[in-house]
DRENDO-1510 file (C-alpha; in Angstrom, 1 decimal, always signed):
<recs>
REC; n; res; u; v; w
REC; 1; MET; +19.8; +41.3; +11.2 .
REC; 2; ASN; +21.3; +40.6; +7.8 .
REC; 3; VAL; +19.4; +38.2; +5.6 .
REC; 4; THR; +20.2; +36.6; +2.2 .
REC; 5; ALA; +17.9; +34.3; +0.3 .
REC; 6; GLU; +18.4; +31.8; -2.5 .
REC; 7; ARG; +15.8; +29.6; -4.1 .
REC; 8; ILE; +16.9; +26.0; -4.7 .
REC; 9; PRO; +15.3; +23.0; -6.5 .
REC; 10; ASP; +12.3; +21.2; -5.1 .
REC; 11; SER; +10.4; +24.3; -4.1 .
REC; 12; GLN; +12.8; +25.3; -1.3 .
REC; 13; ALA; +14.8; +28.4; -0.3 .
REC; 14; ILE; +18.0; +28.7; +1.7 .
REC; 15; LEU; +18.2; +31.7; +4.0 .
REC; 16; ASN; +21.5; +32.8; +5.6 .
REC; 17; ILE; +20.7; +35.0; +8.6 .
REC; 18; GLU; +23.3; +36.8; +10.6 .
REC; 19; VAL; +22.0; +38.0; +14.0 .
REC; 20; GLU; +23.3; +40.9; +16.0 .
REC; 21; SER; +25.0; +40.0; +19.3 .
REC; 22; GLU; +22.6; +42.2; +21.3 .
REC; 23; LEU; +19.6; +40.2; +20.1 .
REC; 24; VAL; +21.4; +36.9; +20.9 .
REC; 25; GLU; +22.2; +38.1; +24.4 .
REC; 26; LYS; +18.5; +39.1; +24.9 .
REC; 27; TYR; +17.4; +35.6; +24.1 .
REC; 28; LEU; +20.2; +34.0; +26.1 .
REC; 29; GLU; +18.8; +35.9; +29.1 .
REC; 30; ARG; +15.4; +34.5; +28.4 .
REC; 31; ALA; +16.8; +31.0; +28.2 .
REC; 32; TYR; +18.5; +31.5; +31.5 .
REC; 33; ARG; +15.2; +32.7; +33.1 .
REC; 34; LYS; +13.4; +29.7; +31.7 .
REC; 35; LEU; +16.0; +27.2; +32.8 .
REC; 36; VAL; +16.7; +28.6; +36.3 .
REC; 37; ASN; +13.2; +27.6; +37.4 .
REC; 38; ARG; +13.8; +24.0; +36.3 .
REC; 39; VAL; +17.3; +23.4; +37.6 .
REC; 40; ASN; +18.2; +22.6; +41.2 .
REC; 41; VAL; +21.5; +24.5; +42.0 .
REC; 42; PRO; +23.0; +23.5; +45.4 .
REC; 43; GLY; +23.0; +26.5; +47.8 .
REC; 44; PHE; +20.3; +28.4; +46.0 .
REC; 45; ARG; +16.5; +28.4; +46.1 .
REC; 46; ARG; +14.7; +27.3; +42.9 .
REC; 47; GLY; +14.8; +30.2; +40.4 .
REC; 48; LYS; +17.4; +32.3; +42.4 .
REC; 49; ALA; +20.7; +30.8; +41.1 .
REC; 50; PRO; +22.9; +33.2; +39.1 .
REC; 51; ARG; +23.3; +32.7; +35.4 .
REC; 52; PHE; +26.9; +31.5; +35.6 .
REC; 53; MET; +25.9; +28.8; +38.0 .
REC; 54; VAL; +23.0; +27.6; +35.7 .
REC; 55; GLU; +25.5; +27.6; +32.8 .
REC; 56; ARG; +27.8; +25.4; +34.9 .
REC; 57; MET; +24.9; +23.0; +35.7 .
REC; 58; VAL; +23.4; +22.6; +32.3 .
REC; 59; GLY; +26.4; +23.5; +30.1 .
REC; 60; LYS; +27.1; +26.7; +28.3 .
REC; 61; GLU; +26.4; +25.1; +25.0 .
REC; 62; ALA; +22.9; +23.8; +26.1 .
REC; 63; LEU; +22.0; +27.3; +27.3 .
REC; 64; PHE; +23.1; +28.8; +24.0 .
REC; 65; HIS; +21.0; +26.3; +22.0 .
REC; 66; GLU; +18.0; +26.9; +24.2 .
REC; 67; GLY; +18.4; +30.7; +23.6 .
REC; 68; VAL; +18.6; +30.1; +19.8 .
REC; 69; ASP; +15.5; +27.9; +19.9 .
REC; 70; LEU; +13.6; +30.7; +21.7 .
REC; 71; MET; +14.9; +33.3; +19.3 .
REC; 72; PHE; +14.3; +31.5; +16.0 .
REC; 73; PRO; +10.5; +32.0; +15.5 .
REC; 74; ASP; +10.9; +35.8; +15.8 .
REC; 75; VAL; +14.0; +35.9; +13.7 .
REC; 76; PHE; +12.4; +33.7; +11.0 .
REC; 77; LYS; +9.2; +35.8; +11.0 .
REC; 78; ASN; +11.3; +39.0; +10.4 .
REC; 79; ALA; +13.3; +37.2; +7.7 .
REC; 80; MET; +10.1; +36.2; +5.9 .
REC; 81; ALA; +8.8; +39.8; +6.0 .
REC; 82; GLU; +12.1; +41.0; +4.6 .
REC; 83; THR; +12.4; +38.5; +1.8 .
REC; 84; GLY; +8.7; +38.2; +0.9 .
REC; 85; LEU; +8.9; +34.4; +0.9 .
REC; 86; LYS; +5.9; +32.4; +2.2 .
REC; 87; PRO; +6.8; +29.1; +4.0 .
REC; 88; PHE; +4.7; +26.2; +3.0 .
REC; 89; ASP; +5.9; +23.9; +5.8 .
REC; 90; THR; +8.0; +24.0; +9.0 .
REC; 91; PRO; +11.5; +25.4; +8.3 .
REC; 92; GLN; +14.6; +23.7; +9.5 .
REC; 93; TYR; +17.7; +25.6; +10.7 .
REC; 94; GLU; +21.3; +24.8; +11.6 .
REC; 95; ILE; +23.9; +27.0; +13.3 .
REC; 96; VAL; +26.7; +27.8; +10.9 .
REC; 97; GLN; +28.8; +29.8; +13.4 .
REC; 98; GLU; +28.3; +31.2; +16.8 .
REC; 99; GLN; +30.3; +34.5; +16.6 .
REC; 100; PRO; +28.6; +36.3; +15.0 .
REC; 101; LEU; +25.6; +34.0; +15.2 .
REC; 102; THR; +24.8; +32.8; +11.6 .
REC; 103; LEU; +21.9; +30.5; +10.8 .
REC; 104; LYS; +21.3; +28.5; +7.7 .
REC; 105; VAL; +17.5; +28.0; +7.2 .
REC; 106; THR; +15.9; +25.6; +4.7 .
REC; 107; VAL; +12.4; +26.9; +3.9 .
REC; 108; PRO; +9.9; +24.6; +2.2 .
REC; 109; LEU; +7.9; +26.7; -0.3 .
REC; 110; GLU; +4.6; +26.0; -2.1 .
REC; 111; PRO; +4.8; +23.3; -4.7 .
REC; 112; THR; +4.9; +24.5; -8.2 .
REC; 113; VAL; +3.6; +22.9; -11.4 .
REC; 114; GLU; +4.5; +23.6; -15.0 .
REC; 115; LEU; +2.0; +21.7; -17.1 .
REC; 116; GLY; +3.2; +19.7; -20.1 .
REC; 117; ASP; +1.5; +19.8; -23.4 .
REC; 118; TYR; -1.4; +17.6; -22.4 .
REC; 119; GLU; -3.5; +19.1; -25.2 .
REC; 120; ASP; -1.4; +17.3; -27.8 .
REC; 121; ILE; -1.7; +13.9; -26.2 .
REC; 122; ARG; -3.8; +11.5; -28.4 .
REC; 123; MET; -4.7; +8.0; -27.1 .
REC; 124; SER; -7.2; +5.4; -28.2 .
REC; 125; ARG; -8.9; +2.7; -26.2 .
REC; 126; GLU; -8.2; -0.9; -27.0 .
REC; 127; PRO; -11.3; -2.9; -27.8 .
REC; 128; VAL; -12.5; -5.2; -25.0 .
REC; 129; GLU; -13.6; -8.7; -25.8 .
REC; 130; VAL; -14.7; -11.7; -23.8 .
REC; 131; THR; -13.7; -15.0; -25.3 .
REC; 132; ASP; -15.7; -18.2; -25.2 .
REC; 133; GLU; -12.8; -19.8; -23.3 .
REC; 134; GLU; -13.0; -17.1; -20.5 .
REC; 135; VAL; -16.8; -17.7; -20.2 .
REC; 136; GLN; -16.2; -21.5; -20.0 .
REC; 137; ALA; -13.6; -21.0; -17.3 .
REC; 138; VAL; -16.2; -19.3; -15.1 .
REC; 139; VAL; -18.6; -22.1; -15.8 .
REC; 140; GLU; -16.1; -24.6; -14.7 .
REC; 141; ARG; -15.4; -22.7; -11.5 .
REC; 142; LEU; -19.1; -22.6; -10.8 .
REC; 143; ARG; -19.3; -26.4; -11.3 .
REC; 144; ASP; -16.3; -26.9; -9.1 .
REC; 145; GLN; -18.1; -25.0; -6.3 .
REC; 146; GLN; -20.9; -27.5; -6.5 .
REC; 147; THR; -18.7; -30.6; -6.8 .
REC; 148; THR; -19.6; -33.5; -4.4 .
REC; 149; TRP; -17.3; -36.4; -3.4 .
REC; 150; ALA; -18.7; -39.9; -3.2 .
REC; 151; PRO; -17.0; -43.1; -2.0 .
REC; 152; VAL; -16.1; -45.6; -4.7 .
REC; 153; ASP; -15.2; -49.3; -4.5 .
REC; 154; ARG; -12.1; -49.1; -6.8 .
REC; 155; PRO; -8.4; -48.2; -6.7 .
REC; 156; ALA; -7.6; -44.5; -6.5 .
REC; 157; ALA; -7.0; -42.6; -9.8 .
REC; 158; LEU; -5.8; -39.1; -10.5 .
REC; 159; ASP; -8.2; -36.4; -9.4 .
REC; 160; ASP; -9.7; -38.6; -6.7 .
REC; 161; ARG; -9.4; -37.9; -3.0 .
REC; 162; VAL; -8.3; -40.4; -0.4 .
REC; 163; THR; -8.5; -40.5; +3.4 .
REC; 164; ILE; -5.2; -41.9; +4.7 .
REC; 165; ASP; -3.0; -42.3; +7.8 .
REC; 166; ILE; +0.5; -41.1; +7.1 .
REC; 167; GLU; +3.8; -41.8; +8.8 .
REC; 168; GLY; +7.1; -40.7; +7.4 .
REC; 169; HIS; +10.8; -41.1; +8.5 .
REC; 170; ILE; +14.1; -40.1; +7.2 .
REC; 171; LYS; +15.8; -43.1; +5.5 .
REC; 172; GLU; +18.9; -44.2; +7.2 .
REC; 173; GLN; +21.8; -46.4; +6.0 .
REC; 174; PRO; +21.4; -50.1; +7.0 .
REC; 175; LEU; +23.4; -51.3; +10.0 .
REC; 176; LEU; +24.4; -54.5; +8.1 .
REC; 177; GLU; +24.3; -55.4; +4.4 .
REC; 178; GLY; +23.9; -58.9; +2.9 .
REC; 179; VAL; +25.1; -60.3; -0.4 .
REC; 180; GLY; +24.0; -58.0; -3.2 .
REC; 181; GLY; +23.5; -55.1; -0.9 .
REC; 182; SER; +20.3; -56.4; +0.8 .
REC; 183; GLU; +19.5; -54.9; +4.2 .
REC; 184; LEU; +20.1; -57.3; +7.1 .
REC; 185; ILE; +19.2; -55.0; +9.9 .
REC; 186; ALA; +16.9; -52.0; +9.2 .
REC; 187; GLN; +16.6; -48.8; +11.3 .
REC; 188; LYS; +14.2; -45.9; +11.1 .
REC; 189; GLY; +15.5; -42.4; +11.0 .
REC; 190; SER; +14.0; -39.3; +12.5 .
REC; 191; GLN; +10.2; -39.0; +12.2 .
REC; 192; ILE; +9.1; -36.1; +10.0 .
REC; 193; LEU; +5.4; -36.7; +9.7 .
REC; 194; LYS; +2.7; -38.6; +11.5 .
REC; 195; SER; -1.0; -37.8; +10.9 .
REC; 196; ASP; -4.2; -39.8; +10.9 .
REC; 197; SER; -7.3; -39.5; +8.7 .
REC; 198; VAL; -5.8; -37.0; +6.3 .
REC; 199; ASP; -8.0; -35.9; +3.3 .
REC; 200; TYR; -5.4; -35.9; +0.5 .
REC; 201; PRO; -5.8; -35.1; -3.3 .
REC; 202; VAL; -4.6; -37.8; -5.7 .
REC; 203; LYS; -2.8; -35.5; -8.2 .
REC; 204; ALA; +0.6; -34.2; -9.1 .
REC; 205; GLN; +1.9; -31.4; -6.9 .
REC; 206; PRO; +5.5; -30.7; -8.0 .
REC; 207; GLU; +5.7; -27.4; -6.0 .
REC; 208; SER; +4.6; -29.0; -2.7 .
REC; 209; PHE; +7.0; -30.0; +0.1 .
REC; 210; LEU; +6.3; -33.6; -0.8 .
REC; 211; PRO; +6.6; -33.7; -4.6 .
REC; 212; GLY; +5.5; -37.1; -6.0 .
REC; 213; PHE; +3.5; -38.0; -2.9 .
REC; 214; GLY; +0.1; -37.6; -4.7 .
REC; 215; GLU; +1.1; -39.8; -7.6 .
REC; 216; GLN; +2.2; -42.6; -5.2 .
REC; 217; LEU; -1.4; -42.9; -4.1 .
REC; 218; VAL; -2.7; -43.9; -7.5 .
REC; 219; GLY; -3.9; -47.6; -7.4 .
REC; 220; LEU; -4.4; -47.6; -3.6 .
REC; 221; SER; -7.7; -49.1; -2.5 .
REC; 222; ALA; -9.6; -48.8; +0.8 .
REC; 223; SER; -8.1; -50.9; +3.6 .
REC; 224; GLU; -4.8; -51.2; +1.7 .
REC; 225; GLU; -1.4; -49.8; +2.8 .
REC; 226; LYS; +1.7; -48.9; +0.9 .
REC; 227; GLU; +5.3; -47.8; +1.6 .
REC; 228; PHE; +7.4; -45.7; -0.7 .
REC; 229; THR; +10.4; -43.4; -0.8 .
REC; 230; ILE; +10.5; -39.7; -1.8 .
REC; 231; VAL; +13.5; -37.4; -2.0 .
REC; 232; LEU; +12.7; -34.3; +0.0 .
REC; 233; PRO; +13.1; -31.0; -2.0 .
REC; 234; ALA; +15.9; -28.5; -1.3 .
REC; 235; ASN; +13.3; -26.0; +0.1 .
REC; 236; TYR; +11.9; -28.5; +2.6 .
REC; 237; PRO; +10.9; -26.4; +5.7 .
REC; 238; GLU; +13.1; -28.4; +8.1 .
REC; 239; GLU; +16.5; -27.6; +6.7 .
REC; 240; PRO; +18.4; -30.6; +8.2 .
REC; 241; TYR; +16.2; -33.0; +6.2 .
REC; 242; ALA; +16.3; -31.1; +2.8 .
REC; 243; GLY; +17.5; -33.2; +0.0 .
REC; 244; LYS; +17.3; -36.5; +2.0 .
REC; 245; GLU; +15.3; -39.6; +1.2 .
REC; 246; ALA; +12.2; -40.2; +3.3 .
REC; 247; VAL; +10.2; -43.3; +3.7 .
REC; 248; PHE; +6.5; -43.0; +4.0 .
REC; 249; HIS; +3.9; -45.6; +5.1 .
REC; 250; VAL; +0.3; -44.9; +4.3 .
REC; 251; TYR; -2.9; -46.7; +5.2 .
REC; 252; CYS; -6.0; -45.9; +3.0 .
REC; 253; HIS; -9.4; -45.7; +4.7 .
REC; 254; SER; -11.4; -44.7; +1.7 .
REC; 255; VAL; -11.3; -43.5; -2.0 .
REC; 256; ARG; -13.7; -40.9; -3.3 .
REC; 257; GLU; -14.4; -39.5; -6.7 .
REC; 258; GLN; -15.7; -36.1; -7.6 .
REC; 259; SER; -19.1; -35.5; -9.2 .
REC; 260; LYS; -19.7; -32.2; -11.0 .
REC; 261; PRO; -23.2; -31.1; -12.0 .
REC; 262; GLU; -23.9; -31.2; -15.8 .
REC; 263; PRO; -23.7; -27.9; -17.5 .
REC; 264; ASP; -27.4; -27.7; -18.4 .
REC; 265; ASP; -30.6; -25.7; -17.6 .
REC; 266; GLU; -31.0; -27.4; -14.1 .
REC; 267; PHE; -27.4; -26.3; -13.2 .
REC; 268; ALA; -28.1; -22.8; -14.4 .
REC; 269; LYS; -31.2; -22.6; -12.0 .
REC; 270; THR; -29.0; -23.5; -9.1 .
REC; 271; VAL; -26.5; -20.8; -9.9 .
REC; 272; GLY; -28.9; -17.9; -10.2 .
REC; 273; ASP; -32.3; -16.8; -11.5 .
REC; 274; PHE; -31.8; -18.3; -14.9 .
REC; 275; GLU; -34.3; -20.3; -16.9 .
REC; 276; THR; -31.8; -21.8; -19.3 .
REC; 277; PHE; -28.1; -22.5; -19.5 .
REC; 278; GLU; -27.8; -20.2; -22.4 .
REC; 279; ALA; -29.2; -17.3; -20.4 .
REC; 280; MET; -26.6; -18.0; -17.7 .
REC; 281; LEU; -23.8; -17.9; -20.3 .
REC; 282; GLU; -25.0; -14.6; -21.6 .
REC; 283; ALA; -25.2; -13.1; -18.1 .
REC; 284; ILE; -21.7; -14.3; -17.4 .
REC; 285; ARG; -20.5; -12.8; -20.7 .
REC; 286; GLN; -22.1; -9.4; -19.9 .
REC; 287; ASP; -20.8; -9.3; -16.4 .
REC; 288; MET; -17.3; -10.1; -17.6 .
REC; 289; GLN; -17.6; -7.5; -20.3 .
REC; 290; LYS; -18.5; -4.9; -17.7 .
REC; 291; GLN; -15.6; -5.9; -15.5 .
REC; 292; LYS; -13.0; -6.0; -18.3 .
REC; 293; THR; -14.3; -2.6; -19.6 .
REC; 294; ALA; -14.0; -1.0; -16.2 .
REC; 295; HIS; -10.5; -2.5; -15.8 .
REC; 296; ALA; -9.5; -1.3; -19.2 .
REC; 297; GLU; -10.9; +2.2; -18.6 .
REC; 298; LYS; -8.9; +2.5; -15.3 .
REC; 299; HIS; -5.8; +1.3; -17.1 .
REC; 300; PHE; -6.4; +3.8; -19.9 .
REC; 301; ASN; -6.9; +6.6; -17.4 .
REC; 302; ASP; -3.9; +5.7; -15.4 .
REC; 303; ASP; -1.7; +5.6; -18.5 .
REC; 304; LEU; -3.0; +9.0; -19.6 .
REC; 305; ILE; -2.5; +10.7; -16.2 .
REC; 306; ARG; +1.0; +9.1; -15.9 .
REC; 307; THR; +1.9; +10.5; -19.4 .
REC; 308; ILE; +0.7; +14.0; -18.4 .
REC; 309; VAL; +2.6; +14.0; -15.1 .
REC; 310; GLU; +5.7; +12.8; -16.9 .
REC; 311; ARG; +5.4; +15.7; -19.4 .
REC; 312; SER; +5.0; +18.2; -16.5 .
REC; 313; LYS; +7.5; +19.7; -14.2 .
REC; 314; VAL; +6.5; +19.4; -10.6 .
REC; 315; ASP; +8.6; +20.8; -7.7 .
REC; 316; ILE; +7.6; +19.5; -4.2 .
REC; 317; PRO; +9.4; +20.3; -1.0 .
REC; 318; PRO; +11.0; +17.1; +0.4 .
REC; 319; SER; +9.4; +17.8; +3.8 .
REC; 320; LEU; +6.0; +17.4; +2.3 .
REC; 321; VAL; +7.0; +14.1; +0.7 .
REC; 322; GLU; +8.4; +13.0; +4.0 .
REC; 323; HIS; +5.2; +13.8; +5.9 .
REC; 324; GLU; +3.2; +11.8; +3.4 .
REC; 325; ALA; +5.6; +8.8; +3.4 .
REC; 326; GLU; +5.7; +8.8; +7.2 .
REC; 327; HIS; +1.9; +8.7; +7.3 .
REC; 328; SER; +1.9; +5.6; +5.1 .
REC; 329; PHE; +4.6; +4.0; +7.2 .
REC; 330; GLU; +2.6; +4.6; +10.4 .
REC; 331; HIS; -0.4; +3.1; +8.8 .
REC; 332; LEU; +1.7; +0.0; +7.9 .
REC; 333; MET; +2.8; -0.3; +11.5 .
REC; 334; GLU; -0.8; -0.2; +12.6 .
REC; 335; GLN; -1.7; -3.1; +10.2 .
REC; 336; VAL; +1.4; -5.1; +11.3 .
REC; 337; LYS; +0.5; -4.6; +15.0 .
REC; 338; LYS; -3.1; -5.7; +14.3 .
REC; 339; SER; -1.9; -8.8; +12.6 .
REC; 340; GLY; +0.0; -9.8; +15.8 .
REC; 341; MET; +3.4; -9.5; +14.1 .
REC; 342; THR; +6.4; -7.5; +15.1 .
REC; 343; LEU; +8.2; -5.2; +12.6 .
REC; 344; ASP; +11.2; -7.5; +12.4 .
REC; 345; ARG; +9.0; -10.6; +11.6 .
REC; 346; TYR; +7.2; -8.6; +8.9 .
REC; 347; LEU; +10.4; -7.4; +7.3 .
REC; 348; SER; +11.8; -10.9; +7.4 .
REC; 349; ALA; +8.6; -12.3; +5.8 .
REC; 350; ILE; +8.7; -9.8; +2.9 .
REC; 351; GLY; +12.5; -9.9; +2.6 .
REC; 352; LYS; +13.1; -6.1; +2.9 .
REC; 353; ARG; +14.8; -3.7; +5.3 .
REC; 354; GLU; +13.0; -0.9; +7.0 .
REC; 355; ASP; +15.0; +1.8; +5.1 .
REC; 356; GLU; +14.0; +0.1; +1.8 .
REC; 357; ILE; +10.3; +0.2; +2.7 .
REC; 358; ARG; +10.6; +3.9; +3.8 .
REC; 359; GLU; +12.3; +4.7; +0.5 .
REC; 360; ASP; +9.5; +2.9; -1.4 .
REC; 361; TYR; +6.9; +5.0; +0.5 .
REC; 362; ARG; +8.8; +8.2; -0.4 .
REC; 363; THR; +8.7; +7.3; -4.1 .
REC; 364; SER; +5.0; +6.5; -4.1 .
REC; 365; ALA; +4.2; +9.6; -1.9 .
REC; 366; ARG; +6.0; +11.9; -4.4 .
REC; 367; ARG; +4.1; +10.2; -7.3 .
REC; 368; ARG; +0.7; +10.7; -5.5 .
REC; 369; LEU; +1.5; +14.3; -4.7 .
REC; 370; ALA; +2.7; +15.1; -8.2 .
REC; 371; THR; -0.4; +13.5; -9.7 .
REC; 372; ALA; -2.8; +15.5; -7.4 .
REC; 373; LEU; -1.0; +18.8; -8.1 .
REC; 374; VAL; -0.9; +18.2; -11.8 .
REC; 375; LEU; -4.6; +17.4; -11.9 .
REC; 376; ALA; -5.3; +20.5; -9.8 .
REC; 377; GLU; -3.4; +22.6; -12.3 .
REC; 378; VAL; -5.4; +21.0; -15.1 .
REC; 379; ALA; -8.6; +21.9; -13.3 .
REC; 380; LYS; -7.5; +25.6; -13.2 .
REC; 381; ARG; -6.6; +25.6; -16.9 .
REC; 382; GLU; -9.8; +23.9; -17.9 .
REC; 383; ASN; -12.0; +26.0; -15.6 .
REC; 384; ILE; -13.4; +22.8; -13.9 .
REC; 385; GLU; -15.4; +23.4; -10.7 .
REC; 386; VAL; -17.8; +21.4; -8.5 .
REC; 387; SER; -20.9; +23.3; -7.3 .
REC; 388; PRO; -23.1; +22.5; -4.3 .
REC; 389; GLU; -25.7; +21.5; -6.8 .
REC; 390; ASP; -23.3; +18.9; -8.2 .
REC; 391; VAL; -22.7; +17.4; -4.7 .
REC; 392; GLU; -26.5; +17.3; -4.0 .
REC; 393; GLU; -27.1; +15.6; -7.4 .
REC; 394; GLU; -24.4; +13.0; -6.5 .
REC; 395; ILE; -25.9; +12.4; -3.1 .
REC; 396; GLN; -29.3; +11.8; -4.7 .
REC; 397; ARG; -27.7; +9.3; -7.1 .
REC; 398; MET; -26.1; +7.5; -4.2 .
REC; 399; THR; -29.4; +7.2; -2.4 .
REC; 400; GLN; -31.4; +6.2; -5.4 .
REC; 401; GLY; -33.4; +3.0; -4.9 .
REC; 402; MET; -33.3; +3.3; -1.1 .
REC; 403; THR; -36.4; +3.3; +1.0 .
REC; 404; ASP; -37.5; +6.6; +2.8 .
REC; 405; GLU; -36.1; +5.2; +6.1 .
REC; 406; GLU; -32.8; +4.2; +4.5 .
REC; 407; VAL; -32.5; +7.7; +2.8 .
REC; 408; VAL; -33.0; +9.4; +6.2 .
REC; 409; LYS; -30.2; +7.3; +7.8 .
REC; 410; ALA; -27.9; +7.8; +4.8 .
REC; 411; ARG; -28.5; +11.5; +4.8 .
REC; 412; ALA; -27.4; +11.7; +8.4 .
REC; 413; THR; -23.9; +10.8; +7.2 .
REC; 414; LEU; -23.9; +12.2; +3.7 .
REC; 415; ASP; -25.0; +15.7; +4.8 .
REC; 416; ASN; -22.0; +16.0; +7.1 .
REC; 417; PRO; -19.7; +18.8; +5.9 .
REC; 418; GLU; -16.7; +16.6; +5.8 .
REC; 419; THR; -18.5; +13.9; +3.9 .
REC; 420; ARG; -19.8; +16.5; +1.4 .
REC; 421; LYS; -16.2; +17.7; +1.0 .
REC; 422; GLU; -15.0; +14.2; +0.2 .
REC; 423; ILE; -17.8; +13.8; -2.3 .
REC; 424; SER; -16.8; +17.1; -3.9 .
REC; 425; TYR; -13.2; +15.9; -4.2 .
REC; 426; GLY; -14.4; +12.7; -5.8 .
REC; 427; LEU; -16.5; +14.6; -8.3 .
REC; 428; TRP; -13.7; +17.1; -9.1 .
REC; 429; ASP; -11.3; +14.2; -9.7 .
REC; 430; ARG; -13.8; +12.5; -12.1 .
REC; 431; LYS; -14.5; +15.7; -13.9 .
REC; 432; VAL; -10.8; +16.4; -14.5 .
REC; 433; ILE; -10.1; +12.9; -15.7 .
REC; 434; LYS; -13.1; +12.9; -18.0 .
REC; 435; ARG; -11.9; +16.2; -19.5 .
REC; 436; LEU; -8.4; +14.8; -20.1 .
REC; 437; VAL; -9.8; +11.6; -21.6 .
REC; 438; ASP; -12.1; +13.6; -23.9 .
REC; 439; ILE; -9.2; +15.6; -25.1 .
REC; 440; ALA; -6.9; +12.6; -25.6 .
REC; 441; THR; -9.5; +10.7; -27.5 .
REC; 442; GLY; -10.4; +13.6; -29.7 .
REC; 443; GLU; -13.9; +13.9; -28.2 .
REC; 444; ALA; -13.3; +17.5; -27.0 .
REC; 445; GLU; -11.0; +20.4; -27.4 .
REC; 446; PRO; -9.1; +22.0; -24.5 .
REC; 447; GLU; -10.4; +25.2; -23.0 .
REC; 448; ALA; -8.5; +28.4; -23.2 .
REC; 449; SER; -6.0; +28.8; -20.4 .
REC; 450; ALA; -7.4; +30.6; -17.4 .
REC; 451; GLN; -6.1; +31.5; -14.0 .
REC; 452; PRO; -8.3; +31.9; -10.8 .
REC; 453; GLU; -9.4; +35.4; -10.0 .
REC; 454; ASN; -7.5; +35.2; -6.7 .
REC; 455; PRO; -4.1; +33.6; -7.4 .
REC; 456; ASP; -3.6; +32.9; -3.7 .
REC; 457; GLU; -6.9; +30.9; -3.5 .
REC; 458; LYS; -6.3; +27.1; -3.5 .
REC; 459; THR; -8.7; +24.7; -5.3 .
REC; 460; ALA; -10.1; +21.8; -3.4 .
REC; 461; LEU; -7.7; +19.4; -5.2 .
REC; 462; GLU; -4.7; +21.5; -4.1 .
REC; 463; GLU; -5.9; +21.4; -0.5 .
REC; 464; SER; -6.4; +17.6; -0.7 .
REC; 465; ALA; -2.9; +17.3; -2.1 .
REC; 466; THR; -1.3; +19.1; +0.8 .
REC; 467; GLU; -3.4; +17.9; +3.7 .
</recs>
C-alpha cells in the first residue's frame, strides 16, 4: 500500500492511497461471501451461487464498491499508522481510479487555535444611567395595567373605546346616475366584514388593515349609527379588494372612557410593598439600574470575546461545523413540528429557503465553535481550572436560602455527575471571561504562557466545544 499525505486548510488532510490488487481481490471475495447470502439466484440455493452469477445479479460495480467499503476501515487504519495523523472525525473517501485502486481520503483533524494578542486589548465600560423618563415610562405601564373602563353619556373621543356592530362592503359603481352625478340606483358590493358587539379603540391606527377607521368613530354616541367610506390599503389581506373603496356601516352600543389610578402613595401600595410613591420610584430605578448594568456587562463581554476571536486564527474541520449546524436544524424542525406547522409553511412565513437557513446555521455554528476553542486556549494560557471544591461552593450558593427539605430535593439533581459537569463548564466559562475582562480593563495582568503537562489531554471547555 502506497500512501501520501498533505495537510490542507481548515484542519484537514488529504490522503492518496494506492492499494495492491491482491488486497483488493481479498476484499472483493469477502464482499461476494457477504452478498451471496442475501441474493436469490435462480437455480442455486441461498449462499451457493458462484461469484460470477452474483456479479450478474447485483452488478459488478456494486460488488466492487461493497468490497471497497469493507476494505476501507483496515486500509485507513494502516494509513494513519504510517502517516502519524490522528483523525478527529469520520473520514470521507472517493475512488479516484479502479486499476490500480486509488483512494482520495479527506481526514478531519483536531481543530487548531493560534491566539491573537489578547493581552494588548484595552476596553472600558460605558457608564450606565437610568433617566427620569425611563422611570416614568415604567410608571405609566403600571398605571395602564390598572386602567378601568367606565361607560360615559357623551360622544366618543380619541382614546375612548366603543362597542359597535360593523358591516362593510366593497363600494360599487352606481347602476344609474342622475343630474350632477347623484346615484339613482345603489348596489352593495362584496361583503368584507360583518361582526357584532366589537370592542374597538377610538384612535389612529395607520398601520392597520383599516386605516382611518378609528378616527371615524370620534363623535359617535350610544344608540347612534354612522356610514363612511375608507380606501383599503395595498397590503389588505384579501388581495382582490386591496386599494378599493369600502363602505362601512356601524351601530354604537356604548362609549367608555379609561380611568387610570393617580400616581400617589395609594397607587404605590397596590403595585408592591411600598409605603410611598417615592419609595416605588426608587425601587423601579434600582431595578432598572441592575437590568441595564447586566445588559451592558453582557454586551461588553460579547464585544471583548468577539475581538479576541477575530484576532485569533482558528481552523475547524468542516465536518465538525456541519454536525453542529445539523443539530441546530434538527432542533428547529422539532420546534416547527410542535407548533403544528410544516417546513414549507414555516419557510414561507419567514421568507427564506431551506438552504439559506442551513447556511445561517453553519455560520453561527462555526462562530460558536471558534469562540469555545479560543476560550479553551485562553484557559490553558492563563492556567484557569475548576476544582471539585469550586463546584461544591457553587452548589451551596445555588441552594442558599432553601429549606432543608428543598436542599435535599435539589441535591438529588445537582449531585448528578452530568449536572456537576455542566456546573463545572459554567464556572470555567465565567472564570475565563472574568480573566479576559480584568486584563482588558487593566484590572489584572496576563499570566505567563503555560501549556498543560499532558499536551494530549483536553480541557473541559475543549470537550464541550467538540461534543
